[in-house]
KEKOL-850280 format. One record per residue: residue number from 1; residue in three letters; x, y, z of N, C-alpha, C in turn. Coordinates in pm, whole numbers, plus 50000, padded with zeros to 5 digits. Layout:
# residues N
seq type nc1 nc2 nc3 cac1 cac2 cac3 cc1 cc2 cc3
NUM ALA X Y Z X Y Z X Y Z
...
//
This chain:
# residues 223
seq type nc1 nc2 nc3 cac1 cac2 cac3 cc1 cc2 cc3
1 MET 47869 54024 19398 47762 54107 19325 47744 54080 19204
2 SER 47801 54050 19134 47807 54000 19023 47654 53862 19021
3 GLN 47655 53763 19081 47622 53650 19174 47482 53705 19189
4 MET 47471 53801 19296 47354 53872 19343 47286 53895 19189
5 ILE 47309 53965 19110 47237 53993 18947 47205 53905 18863
6 LEU 47280 53748 18910 47264 53699 18796 47130 53568 18873
7 ILE 47108 53588 19014 47049 53521 19095 46879 53581 19098
8 LEU 46936 53756 19109 46794 53813 19032 46706 53771 18901
9 HIS 46842 53785 18761 46809 53770 18678 46705 53640 18669
10 LEU 46842 53501 18709 46767 53360 18695 46555 53409 18788
11 TYR 46537 53452 18947 46459 53491 18909 46322 53545 18852
12 LYS 46402 53654 18811 46311 53767 18724 46214 53627 18606
13 ASN 46319 53564 18512 46316 53504 18404 46218 53378 18410
14 SER 46189 53304 18558 46180 53197 18627 46021 53264 18684
15 ILE 45994 53377 18723 45881 53435 18717 45761 53450 18606
16 ILE 45888 53486 18466 45774 53511 18346 45712 53381 18309
17 THR 45828 53290 18322 45799 53207 18272 45648 53113 18304
18 ILE 45660 53093 18441 45536 53073 18517 45449 53137 18524
19 SER 45410 53274 18507 45311 53346 18427 45256 53316 18323
20 MET 45372 53289 18233 45331 53307 18030 45266 53133 18068
21 LYS 45332 53017 18145 45267 52933 18163 45104 52925 18218
22 ARG 45084 52992 18323 44934 53005 18358 44855 53099 18273
23 ILE 44918 53176 18296 44850 53288 18085 44821 53162 18002
24 LEU 44876 53108 17947 44885 52998 17822 44748 52856 17852
25 THR 44792 52862 18013 44679 52740 18066 44550 52800 18058
26 ILE 44528 52914 18114 44411 53028 18112 44335 53023 17996
27 LEU 44385 53060 17901 44376 53068 17747 44323 52944 17755
28 SER 44382 52799 17704 44351 52674 17665 44196 52643 17727
29 LEU 44206 52710 17887 44065 52688 17985 43949 52697 17882
30 ILE 43988 52826 17892 43856 52939 17812 43871 52901 17692
31 SER 43922 52841 17624 43932 52799 17472 43835 52615 17490
32 VAL 43871 52542 17612 43800 52491 17589 43624 52497 17639
33 LEU 43629 52560 17734 43492 52578 17759 43444 52659 17660
34 ALA 43469 52729 17562 43388 52857 17455 43379 52720 17427
35 GLY 43473 52624 17397 43416 52531 17262 43289 52451 17287
36 THR 43357 52383 17402 43190 52326 17489 43099 52344 17467
37 SER 43107 52487 17524 42979 52596 17530 42936 52610 17387
38 SER 42954 52604 17314 42892 52688 17131 42866 52505 17085
39 ALA 42912 52382 17169 42858 52272 17125 42721 52242 17203
40 GLN 42747 52261 17354 42604 52224 17372 42488 52360 17341
41 GLU 42505 52454 17286 42378 52544 17244 42397 52466 17115
42 LYS 42425 52418 17017 42370 52420 16877 42361 52255 16874
43 GLN 42196 52217 16865 42160 52113 16861 42038 52054 16805
44 HIS 42058 51918 16711 41940 51882 16660 41885 51805 16736
45 SER 41685 51807 16679 41629 51727 16766 41542 51700 16646
46 ILE 41457 51556 16695 41330 51537 16597 41224 51527 16707
47 GLU 41181 51623 16666 40992 51609 16781 40892 51551 16672
48 ILE 40855 51461 16835 40653 51446 16730 40583 51430 16869
49 THR 40457 51509 16773 40418 51513 16848 40227 51488 16858
50 THR 40142 51516 16920 40031 51516 16891 39870 51587 16953
51 GLY 39758 51614 16878 39678 51718 16953 39518 51686 16788
52 TYR 39439 51788 16854 39350 51763 16728 39349 51897 16613
53 PRO 39292 51876 16541 39296 51967 16353 39350 52081 16443
54 SER 39382 52212 16351 39425 52301 16335 39286 52365 16320
55 ILE 39294 52494 16361 39153 52596 16302 39168 52559 16147
56 LEU 39254 52590 16072 39260 52575 15912 39210 52489 15845
57 HIS 39164 52384 15953 39102 52272 15884 38947 52262 15923
58 PHE 38905 52374 15975 38763 52440 16001 38732 52528 15897
59 LEU 38827 52529 15852 38765 52635 15685 38816 52540 15563
60 GLU 38890 52470 15531 38924 52336 15476 38787 52252 15423
61 TYR 38715 52231 15548 38595 52159 15475 38491 52208 15410
62 PRO 38421 52375 15478 38283 52409 15377 38385 52433 15299
63 TRP 38539 52500 15224 38544 52507 15079 38580 52365 15010
64 THR 38623 52295 15066 38623 52159 14997 38536 52097 14975
65 TYR 38419 52072 15026 38300 52033 15021 38222 52095 14989
66 ARG 38169 52245 15005 38126 52316 14964 37936 52329 15069
67 THR 37968 52307 15182 37818 52289 15174 37682 52307 15194
68 VAL 37675 52449 15087 37589 52481 15047 37515 52435 14940
69 GLU 37591 52391 14892 37582 52293 14781 37571 52169 14787
70 MET 37583 52105 14883 37585 51993 14955 37387 51950 14951
71 HIS 37426 52017 14977 37234 52097 15090 37145 52098 14961
72 TRP 37187 52170 14919 37060 52158 14753 37078 52063 14695
73 ASN 37209 51981 14706 37195 51788 14633 37108 51716 14738
74 GLY 37098 51727 14886 36980 51725 14980 37132 51618 15030
75 GLN 37182 51679 15091 37304 51616 15144 37385 51685 15262
76 THR 37357 51552 15384 37453 51641 15485 37567 51543 15531
77 TYR 37635 51580 15613 37782 51525 15682 37753 51515 15792
78 ASP 37780 51459 15913 37923 51403 16023 38018 51453 15993
79 GLU 38115 51447 16098 38243 51487 16115 38315 51415 16240
80 HIS 38371 51284 16194 38389 51276 16326 38578 51230 16342
81 TYR 38610 51376 16417 38748 51409 16414 38822 51267 16485
82 GLN 38971 51330 16447 39078 51236 16457 39207 51276 16539
83 PRO 39299 51241 16637 39391 51316 16632 39508 51320 16552
84 GLY 39552 51426 16511 39702 51479 16436 39817 51420 16445
85 ILE 39919 51423 16380 40043 51413 16425 40179 51528 16349
86 ASN 40188 51551 16422 40308 51642 16395 40441 51587 16401
87 ILE 40627 51601 16291 40641 51526 16295 40760 51654 16267
88 GLY 40835 51731 16377 40919 51830 16333 41095 51797 16380
89 TYR 41148 51896 16335 41262 51873 16264 41301 52046 16332
90 THR 41414 52046 16451 41469 52182 16527 41589 52179 16544
91 TYR 41579 52292 16517 41775 52330 16495 41840 52466 16645
92 GLN 41878 52423 16750 41904 52520 16869 42020 52575 16805
93 TRP 42039 52726 16747 42223 52732 16708 42258 52873 16830
94 ARG 42130 52863 16901 42169 52955 17055 42132 52893 17153
95 LYS 42168 52865 17289 42084 52837 17415 41948 52952 17412
96 ARG 41890 53003 17423 41767 53121 17404 41693 53112 17264
97 TRP 41744 53003 17113 41670 53033 17026 41690 52860 16921
98 GLU 41553 52869 16878 41524 52759 16770 41453 52775 16690
99 VAL 41518 52679 16542 41434 52704 16475 41378 52547 16361
100 ASN 41234 52597 16441 41140 52465 16411 41055 52418 16240
101 THR 41084 52299 16214 40972 52267 16073 40897 52177 16085
102 MET 40816 52236 16031 40708 52049 16060 40585 52039 15987
103 ILE 40600 51869 15992 40524 51826 15915 40392 51778 15978
104 ASN 40241 51817 15939 40086 51737 15994 40066 51716 15911
105 LEU 40016 51588 16034 39915 51469 15905 39776 51440 15976
106 HIS 39662 51451 15895 39546 51429 16014 39446 51380 15919
107 LEU 39385 51263 15979 39281 51209 15983 39184 51207 15990
108 THR 39082 51238 15888 38873 51262 15930 38796 51178 15838
109 ILE 38701 51112 15948 38649 51062 15954 38503 51119 15865
110 MET 38439 51149 15813 38346 51151 15773 38200 51107 15707
111 ASP 38094 51106 15771 37969 51020 15685 37899 51152 15615
112 ILE 37819 51075 15509 37772 51135 15398 37666 51102 15407
113 ASN 37505 51159 15451 37406 51141 15455 37349 51158 15292
114 GLN 37264 51148 15254 37183 51150 15129 37094 51092 15114
115 TYR 36974 51210 15163 36814 51215 15168 36757 51170 15021
116 PRO 36638 51139 14997 36608 51052 14938 36509 51144 14800
117 LEU 36504 51207 14696 36378 51315 14624 36193 51311 14668
118 LEU 36139 51373 14688 36055 51399 14751 35932 51261 14603
119 PRO 35838 51209 14635 35782 51175 14534 35731 51353 14371
120 GLY 35767 51296 14277 35653 51373 14176 35785 51467 14158
121 ALA 35913 51444 14258 36053 51500 14215 36120 51481 14118
122 GLU 36155 51550 13998 36248 51493 13866 36348 51571 13924
123 GLY 36430 51457 13861 36588 51432 13846 36632 51558 13999
124 THR 36781 51585 13957 36807 51595 14067 36918 51755 14051
125 ALA 36896 51827 14147 36947 51999 14157 37038 52029 14136
126 THR 37122 52105 14077 37285 52108 14134 37251 52269 14235
127 SER 37157 52340 14240 37243 52472 14211 37070 52526 14290
128 GLY 37106 52653 14350 36996 52725 14375 36889 52659 14538
129 PRO 36892 52791 14589 36840 52772 14763 36697 52631 14733
130 GLU 36585 52648 14620 36493 52630 14588 36543 52444 14567
131 ALA 36669 52414 14529 36656 52295 14515 36599 52199 14597
132 SER 36671 52243 14726 36683 52135 14865 36525 52089 14856
133 ASN 36432 52174 14854 36367 52160 14823 36239 52034 14783
134 GLN 36288 51951 14703 36317 51878 14585 36305 51699 14693
135 TYR 36429 51732 14854 36427 51615 14903 36389 51561 15054
136 ASP 36330 51504 15080 36273 51452 15192 36345 51392 15281
137 TRP 36413 51572 15361 36506 51533 15501 36427 51441 15635
138 ASN 36281 51457 15581 36235 51339 15647 36248 51224 15655
139 ALA 36316 51115 15565 36365 50998 15572 36485 50966 15633
140 ASP 36468 50877 15644 36612 50795 15650 36703 50813 15515
141 PRO 36844 50847 15531 36904 50857 15444 36983 50750 15473
142 THR 37109 50779 15320 37198 50642 15331 37291 50733 15294
143 THR 37365 50625 15387 37537 50692 15468 37645 50604 15373
144 THR 37704 50735 15335 37781 50670 15296 37961 50752 15355
145 ARG 38039 50609 15385 38157 50667 15533 38298 50737 15426
146 GLN 38320 50836 15461 38492 50856 15355 38602 50994 15439
147 THR 38657 50862 15394 38790 50923 15497 38925 50998 15436
148 ASP 38914 51111 15518 39008 51185 15403 39162 51225 15492
149 VAL 39281 51238 15399 39422 51258 15491 39434 51369 15446
150 TYR 39478 51513 15573 39467 51567 15493 39702 51639 15562
151 GLY 39736 51727 15493 39884 51708 15526 39900 51905 15545
152 ALA 40022 51954 15569 40055 52070 15564 40161 52086 15626
153 PHE 40257 52217 15619 40377 52214 15622 40374 52345 15771
154 CYS 40478 52385 15829 40487 52519 15906 40601 52525 15921
155 THR 40684 52633 15993 40800 52704 15986 40818 52775 16108
156 SER 40856 52758 16194 40879 52869 16305 41007 52944 16347
157 VAL 41000 53031 16501 41112 53016 16566 41101 53066 16717
158 ARG 41096 53019 16774 41120 52987 16910 41181 53045 16997
159 PHE 41179 53151 17100 41288 53198 17154 41216 53112 17301
160 LYS 41335 53121 17391 41315 53082 17557 41361 53196 17608
161 TRP 41217 53201 17678 41182 53324 17799 41251 53287 17952
162 LEU 41286 53149 17939 41292 53042 18066 41377 52934 18052
163 VAL 41476 52960 18071 41568 52867 18085 41679 52802 18191
164 ARG 41606 52657 18219 41671 52558 18323 41719 52476 18331
165 GLU 41808 52433 18397 41839 52287 18385 41814 52168 18288
166 ASN 41698 52156 18338 41615 52000 18278 41438 52066 18288
167 PHE 41415 52170 18248 41356 52307 18231 41356 52402 18138
168 SER 41260 52428 18037 41284 52551 17943 41098 52625 17942
169 MET 41120 52702 17873 40957 52774 17858 41002 52839 17753
170 TYR 40933 52829 17633 40949 52949 17519 40760 53014 17473
171 SER 40843 53073 17357 40727 53180 17283 40760 53144 17123
172 ALA 40643 53089 17072 40726 53153 16904 40610 53155 16804
173 LEU 40634 53173 16675 40617 53270 16613 40652 53239 16450
174 GLY 40536 53189 16300 40580 53177 16191 40499 53188 16128
175 ALA 40452 53044 16046 40364 53016 15946 40404 52902 15891
176 GLY 40219 52864 15829 40175 52791 15827 40131 52728 15682
177 ILE 40149 52662 15588 40052 52639 15525 39973 52495 15450
178 SER 39813 52482 15456 39813 52381 15444 39792 52302 15283
179 ILE 39762 52185 15231 39759 52179 15140 39611 52156 15028
180 GLY 39509 52160 15127 39395 52128 15060 39395 52287 15144
181 PHE 39411 52422 15137 39394 52600 15182 39467 52618 15153
182 PRO 39560 52611 15030 39698 52722 15005 39688 52874 15045
183 ILE 39676 52861 15133 39671 53044 15219 39726 53062 15345
184 PRO 39901 53048 15289 39958 53049 15450 39911 53213 15530
185 ILE 39922 53125 15675 39819 53155 15787 39982 53199 15862
186 PRO 39937 53292 15966 40047 53286 16111 40022 53199 16250
187 TYR 40118 53177 16271 40150 53034 16349 40234 53116 16437
188 VAL 40113 53089 16608 40149 53176 16739 40125 53080 16779
189 ALA 40311 52999 16849 40245 52962 17004 40313 53079 17150
190 PRO 40186 53135 17234 40225 53202 17347 40308 53090 17451
191 VAL 40260 52969 17439 40343 52926 17557 40391 52754 17519
192 GLY 40514 52734 17536 40586 52583 17509 40666 52541 17620
193 ILE 40599 52402 17670 40734 52306 17754 40789 52257 17723
194 LYS 40938 52197 17753 41021 52168 17723 41084 52080 17847
195 PHE 41139 51935 17892 41112 51892 18002 41214 51827 18003
196 GLY 41306 51790 18051 41440 51636 18073 41559 51716 17989
197 LYS 41641 51636 18025 41791 51694 18006 41907 51605 17949
198 GLY 41808 51483 17896 41838 51342 17843 41853 51343 17741
199 LYS 41830 51236 17628 41855 51238 17465 41698 51258 17429
200 VAL 41604 51172 17535 41500 51204 17495 41412 51308 17591
201 TYR 41358 51417 17550 41230 51489 17662 41155 51516 17585
202 GLY 41015 51606 17663 40886 51576 17657 40825 51693 17608
203 ILE 40770 51728 17568 40725 51873 17476 40565 51884 17538
204 VAL 40522 52013 17550 40362 52071 17534 40400 52172 17533
205 GLU 40267 52225 17434 40282 52354 17336 40125 52445 17347
206 ALA 40090 52517 17366 39950 52547 17274 39969 52631 17234
207 ASN 39913 52648 17094 39911 52814 17000 39797 52796 16946
208 VAL 39798 52874 16840 39697 52901 16724 39792 52861 16630
209 SER 39728 52800 16522 39862 52756 16421 39757 52710 16253
210 ALA 39828 52792 16218 39789 52742 16050 39770 52608 15971
211 ALA 39867 52490 16066 39901 52405 15994 39996 52270 16085
212 THR 39932 52334 16201 40000 52190 16312 39853 52171 16397
213 THR 39826 52106 16508 39686 52062 16618 39701 52163 16698
214 PHE 39579 52177 16756 39565 52338 16824 39666 52346 16963
215 GLY 39633 52201 16975 39734 52189 17110 39836 52092 17078
216 MET 39957 52077 17148 40008 51978 17109 40134 51883 17239
217 ALA 40136 51769 17186 40274 51709 17342 40284 51553 17274
218 GLY 40401 51551 17347 40497 51455 17263 40608 51410 17299
219 ILE 40691 51372 17259 40830 51320 17259 40955 51418 17210
220 GLY 41042 51457 17228 41150 51515 17155 41311 51407 17211
221 ILE 41357 51387 17004 41471 51290 17047 41654 51407 17015
222 ARG 41654 51431 17110 41859 51474 17077 41885 51436 16957
223 LEU 41975 51440 16873 42069 51369 16764 42217 51401 16847
//
């Protein structure tokens, strides 16, 4: 009888030991998977994109060059847009959430046309609509080419509303400010697409922005 009790006791202890080992194994596995998941969620990347100037650019030019005053002084200008470049840093702290900061640089080439004074006109008027009547607008102007570089900064939060293995779609909301027009204006990106699961991925975005390009396309590099 005592032998039977001993056997049952050993059997019971062995079951408890096996159960504990299994529990510890499962807990260890869950811990490893949780750590892996957390590491995969948190990512740092650099994004380089290009596109055409922002809406803010169209506000900057009349403000910077004071178009009306130019007209009073016998001047007009022809603008030649150049693609801008956006250099951004993105931090993903959750699977669906990212913070993006971006610096925008865009180049504009402008031809300033200076028309001559009419015969008999004296001096150069600097104010008033009547000043423009002193210039011969039918003559050939003297053209001077001017190149301007504009800079801006923008930050936004992205929410990925569609996530697949190598493809995601997001929307973003933030604010930007331009060096030439220092008034914060909202940044809204209704839709953006990121594709590719490797170290390098592609990105395309349509936005209404203060300090980035209208639409942009380029690459991202996961660090």
